[in-house]
Each structure stands twice: as C-alpha cells, then as structure tokens.
N, C-alpha and C positions, 0 to 999 in steps of 0.2 A: 418530369414532373416535380423530380426533385430539385434538379436547378432554378425551376421558377420559383417553388417554393422557397427557397432559399434568398434565392432575389430580392422575390417580396420582403421578407424577413428583414431582409437586411437594410431596405427603403425605409420598415415603419422603426425601425431600431437610430436608424439614424434621422428621423425624426422626431422620435419621442421628445431629446432635449429641447427641441423650438417651441413643441407646443406646449410643455413646460413654462417655459418661460415668457411666453408670448402674453400674458395675463397677465404679468408682473408687473407693477412698475415701480422708475425710482425713487426711492424715501428722500425728501430732501432734509438734512438736520436740522432743527429752531437754535438758535443763538441770541442771547441776549446783550444789546450794545448797551451801553449806556453811555451818555452826553451830557455834560457839564456847561454851565453857561453861564456871562454876568454881562450883563448890560449894565453901560454907564454911561445910557444917554438919557437926556432928563426927558423924551416922548418916549409911551408903552411901542415898545417893538415885537414883534411878531417871531415865531420861528416856527417852519416847516421842514422835513425829513425829507428827501428825496431817494428814494432807490435808482443810482444807475446802473442796475442788472434785471430788474421788472421794471418795464414799462407799464407808467403811470402810477407806482404804490408812490403812495407819499405818508408820513405817520405828522399829528394822530388820524388826519382823512374826515370825509364825510365835512368839507368844509369847514372845519374847526384850527386853530391855531395853539401854539404853546403861547402863553404870554409872558415875555418880561415886563416887570414894571415899578419895582424897586430896590433895583441895587442891590440883591439878596444873590448868593449861588444857588439856578436851577438846576434838579439833575432830572434828567432825562432817562427814563430807562425803555430801550423798543426791542420787539419779535423780530427778526430775521432771520435769513439765511446765513448756514457757517458758509462767507464768504462775498458774500453781499457787497456789494460798493454802494452805500449811502454817503451823501452828501448835505451839507445842513442850508438853508436858506432864509433871511433873516434880513425884516425889514422894517420902516420907521411905521406904522401905523398909519394907514392914508397917504404914505408918500412912497410910492414904490421905485423913484428914482434914487432914493436912500438906503443903499442894501448892504451887507454880507452875503458872503459863501457868494452861491449861486443868486441868493436872489427871491424874489417874487417869483411865486413856479416855476422854479429853476427854469430862468430865461438866461441867465452867464453862468460864464464859465468862471473857475478858482484855480488856485494855484495851491492850498493846503486846505482844503473846507472838506478834505472825504475822510471817513474810516472806511475799513474792513470788517462787516462781522464776521466778530472773532469768538464773543464773550468777551473782550474788552471792556474797556472806558477811553471817553477822548480826555485829554488835558482841561485843563478849564480855559473855553474859549470866550475872550472877555471881547466884548462890542464896544467901544469905542466910538463919540461921536466925530 
C-alpha cells in the first residue's frame, strides 16, 4: 500500500509543473518603430508598412495609406512586436508599377527596405522620381 501511494504521489508531483504552466501563454512585448520618409516625386506617393513576421499585418491598415504629398519629412510611428521585421512599400498613387521598397501590396522584393522592430528609428528614406 505504501509503495502504491508513493508512486501516485510521485506521479502527481511530476505533473504539477505541467498543469501550472499549461494555461500560461507567452507574452510578446510591444515596441515602437519610427519611420522617416520624404518624397521628392511631383505626384502623390502612398506608403504602407508590411510585417514580414506576421502574415497579412499592415500599417496603417483598414484600406488606408500614409500620404506623402508636400516634399517634407513625414514621421510615422508604429507599434510592433519586438524583433518583428517590417518593410515599407511606396508607390505613385494610381501607378502601382512606379514603386519603392516592396511596392504596392508587398508584391516585390527589396534589398534595404526592411527594419527590425526594436524601439529605434529609420534613417530618412528619400523617395526620388
């Protein structure tokens, strides 16, 4: 009887850590990534930021875009997950074939249009015609 009880107690004690952690989810820390843009194109340029880590996550989202239309620097701050890779896509309004970065709807590749979310900021990204 004592051996049987000890074995049960041992099994219960081994299971306790798993039971206690089963409902715990890993928390993801939020960071801010600050983007700086300036368009020198004579036409209106639209910009979106695309997560390469979270499928389908876009800033500003909801079928909206950031608008560059006056040759001045535009600061865009986004809340993102620490370590998340975010790329910019910019294009001349109504001309999806004239683009910078990953372009309209994250359709293209790029060499230097992505940044890691770590609380920092980008250099000024100048979009030339």
